[in-house]
N, C-alpha and C positions, 0 to 999 in steps of 0.2 A: 800138692794141690795148687800152691802159689805159682809154681813153675808152669803148670798146665794153663792157668788163667792168663799169665803174662805172655806165654807163647801164643795163645789163642788171640789175645788183644792185638799183638803185633801183626798177626796174619790179617786181621780185619782191616787194619789201617793201611795195609799195602795197596789196596785198591780193588776195584770191581773185577779186574782180570784174574784175581786169585781166590775169588769167593767160592768157586766150585771145589777147588782142592781143600779149602778150609772146611767146607761142609762135610766132605768125605772123611777127613781126619777126625773131625769132631764126632761124627756118628760112630766111629770105632771106639772113641773114648767117652761115649755118652754116660756110662756108669761111673766113670772116674770123676768127671766134672760136669754134673748136670746143670749147675748154675751158669757155667760158661756157654753151654749150648743155647740156653734161653736168651742170653744176651746177644749172641751172634745172630739168631733168628730175628730178634727184634731190630737189630741194627741193619740187617739186610733188608727188612721190610721198609724201614725208613728211607734207606738209600735208594730203593727201587722206585720211589714215588717220582713222577715226572714233574720237574720244576722248571718253569720258563726263566730265561735270563731276566735280570732286574730291569723293570720298566716296560717290557713287552707285555707282561700280564696286565699291567695297569692300562696300557694302551688298548688292548683287546677289550677289556671291560668298559673302557670309555667309549669305544666305537659301538659296542653292543648296546650300551645305555643310550647313545645318541639315536640309533635306529629304532630302539624300542619306544623311546619317549617322543620321537618326532611326530609332530601334528600332521593332519591331512589338510590339503588345500580345499577350499570351497569348490562347488561345481563350476565348470568353465562358463556355463551360461550366465551364472550370477556375476562372474568377473566381467564378462563382456557387457552385461547390463549396465555396469558402472563405467568402465573404461572405453566401451565401444569396441569396434573391430580393430585389428592391427592395420596400420596404414598400408603395409605391403600385401595384405590378404586380398582375396577376391571380393569379399564383402566390403572391405575398405575402399576398393576401387569403384565399386558400384554405388556405395553410399558414403561419399567422403564427408558429408555433413555429420555423420555419426562418429567420426574419428575425433578423439579428444586431442586438442592441440595446445591450448593455453589454459593453465590453471591459475587463478588469481591468488597469489601468495598472501595470506592474512587479509584476503579481500582487497588485493591491490593496495597494499599499505603505503606506497609512495603517493598514490593519487588521493586517497581518503584515509582518515584515521583508522588504523589497523584493528581488525577483529571487532568491528562494531556493526550495528545494523545499518548505519549510514554507508559504510564501505560495501556491504552486501547489496544495498540498493543501487549504489553506483555501478557495481558489476552487472546487475540485472538490466539497468538502463543502457548498457553498452553490449548487450547480448552475450555476455560471458556466462556460460552455464556450468562452470566448475570452479569451486573456490576451495581454498585451504584455510583452516582456522586452528587456533591453539586453545587448549583447555587445561585448567588447573583448578584446585579447590581452595576455597576460603576456609576460615577457621570453623565455621558452622556447616561445612560440607557442601556448599553450593558450588556447582560447576561453572566457573567464570571463564570467559574468553579472554585470555591474557598470555602473551608469549613470555615476558620477563617474569622473574620471581617477584619483583616489586614494581613500583610506579614512578621511580625516579626519572627514567628516560622520557616517559610519556607526559608527565605532569610537572616535573621539577620539584616534587615534594620529597620528603625524607622517608616515605613508606618503602621499606626495602624488602618486605615479605608479606604478601597478602594472606599467607597461611596463619598469621597471628591476628587477623582482623576479620570480623563478621561482615557479611554481605551488606548489611544495613549501613555500615560505616564507610563503605567505599563506593557504593552504587551511585552516589551523586557527585563524584569527583569528575570534573571535566578533563578528559584525557586527550582532547584535541588542541590544547593550548600550545604545545610545542610542534605541531604539525606544520609542514611547509605551506599547506593550503588551508590554514586555520581560518582565513577570512571567508572561505566558502562553507565551512562546517562549524556552526555555532552550537554550544552546549551538547557536546558529544560525551556519552557516558559508557561505562562498561556494560557488557551484555552477557546474559546467562546463555548457556548452551541450549537450554530448552526453547528460549525465545528465538535464537538463531535458526534452530532446526525447523521450528514452525514456519518461519518466513521463507527459508530456502526451499523447503519441500512444497510450499504453496506455489512457488515459482518454477518448480521442476529443475532446480539447480542441484547438481551432484556436489559432494563435499569430501574432503580429506580432513579427518579429525586427528590433529597432532596432540598426543597425550603428553603433558608436561608433569614431571614429578612421578614418584613411585609409591605414593601412599595408598592405603586400602580404600579410602573414600573415592579417589578418582577412578580406580579400577572398577569398583562396584557401581559407581555412577555411570560409567560407560555401558556396563552390562545392563543396568536398569533402563537407560535411555533407549537401547535397542529393543528391550522387552516392551516398553511402552509404545514405541514407534516401529513396528515390524517392517514398514516400507523402507527403513534405513538399510536393510540388508541388500537392497537393490540400488541404493543411491549414495552410500557412504563407505569410506575406507578408513580404518584406524591405523595410524602410524605412530612410531616412537623411535627414539635413538636407543632405548634400553630394550634389548630383546626379551629380558625376563618379564618386563611389564606386558609386552605383547603376548608372550607365551601364557601368562596367567589369564589374560582376557580371552584368548582363543581356545585355551584349554577348557574353560567353562562354557564357551559359546563358539563352537567351530564354524558356525555359519557366518561369523563376522569376517569380512575380507580384511586381511592385514597387509601392512607394508613396513619396511625397515628404512629408516633414514640414516645416512652416513656421510661424514666428512672427515678428512684427516685431522689429527691433533685435536679432537673434540674434548679430550680430557684436560690437556695442558694449556690450550689457547682458546680464547673467546672468538677469535676471528681467523680466517684463512682465505688466501687466494693464491693463484698460481704465480703471480708476479712477486709477491712479498713473502709467501709462505705463511707459517703460523705467526700471528701477532697478538698483542694484548694478552700476555700470560695470566692465567687465573691466579697463580701463586708465585709470581716472580720474585717476591721478597724472601722466599725460602728455597734455597738451591736444592736441598735434599728432597723436599716435597715436589719441586718442579721436575727433578730427575725421576722420581717415582711415577709421576703422571706421564712423563714421556715414555717410560717403560710400559705403562698401561696403554698408551697410544699405539705402541709397536705391537703389543699382543692383540689389541683390538683390530689393527689392520690385517692381521693374520687370520682372525677368527670370525670377522663379521659376515663373510659370505656363508660360512657354515651355520652361523646363528640364524641367518635369513632362511636357509633351507630347513633348519630345525623348527622354526616357527611356521613353516609352510606359507611364506608370504606370496602374495599375488603381484606385488610391485616393490621396487626399490626406488627410493628418492635420494639422489646423490648430488653432491656439490658439483656444479657444472664444470669446474676446472679439472675434474678427474674423469670425466666421461669422454669416451672415444667411440668410434664405430664398432670396435671389437668388444667394448664393454656392453654396448646395447645388444650386439649379436649374442654375446654370452648368455645374457638373461633371457633374450628372446628364444633361444634354443631350449631353455628350461621352462618356457611358457610363462615367464614373469615379465611384467611391464617395467621399463626403465624410464624414469623421468628425472630431469635435472633442475636444480635451483641454485641461485635465482637468475633467470635469463631475462635481462632487462633491456639490452641494447637491440635496436632493430636488426643489425647485422647478425647478432647472435641468434635471434629468433629465426631469421632466414636460414641459418646454418642448421638449426635443430629441425626445422620443417623440411628443408630441401635435401640435406645430407644424412643426418641421423634418423630422420623420420620417426621422431619420438616426441612425446609431450614434454612440456616444461612448465615450471612454476615461475611466475613473473610478479614483481612488486608493482609494475605499472602496466596498464593496458594501452598506453601510448606507443606508437610505433609497431603495432601489430600488422603483419603482412596481410595483404588483401588476398581473398580467394582461399582455395583449399590447398591440399598438399601438392 
């Protein structure tokens, strides 16, 4: 009996090419060693299962999950309602006044205190009908227009995070004290998103709402503001650097027009430009942490286009120094608008209008080219 089992086990281990002969010999000796026959059948069944090489099965599952969970883009008519016609389209040629050219970044933050009602009024007075604004939450859940996490840059105070303060504590802080044009703007205060929307919609101004942070309050707040103001679906775009935040928003409300913002080295560096590269590292005092963030930057550079399509964005907002004619054409072929930030110099504005034929976000409305495309 021991000899039969040992001989049978050796035949099984020889490989798939000898399974047939093993089965034949086993069937003749079925009465002599029944337990060996059962083990052979079980082993053959296990070995006959089709197993993909390591990693390929995970990749296939990942691709399947990507296409299954990918969101749908809003109707094209709603997108054109906000962004207007493409400059190169027939409608854009017939109605050049409808084509979006300049978007006032933070309400033209170099000309007037950024993200304030005074800045938006400044834009309206200069016939700018498209603005970008930033929103984050205070401790009590108010949607406050603010780009930075704190108020140090704008006010010189030591408030490093508005998330730890209620709206009542910060709403009367003058945020125009450090602005270059502070002599023209006295007693400038923070603004709530609700107040900004009320004013901008009354003036038929379109807007890009840049969501800062990833807390539940800011996500639910954006959803609530669209529910209260249904006209926003035709006049506002929601953007963020974090695709998961945009996915959560558009998953719950697919009618919201979404955009992805991107620049290189956004994890490891606070600033970037083509001449100097990444500067002002976020955690330069820790080499290990800085290397980990640089790795995250590299992964982000590979995946951000996929994440944009996963969220079914209608626009991408890119750092101007990484945008070329081929980049604009790439997104245009996908039916996605491509805009650059921040385009401030008159010569750059001419390049974006005349060569790239794409909209841009500007911190200043000075030096805007005359006429249409």
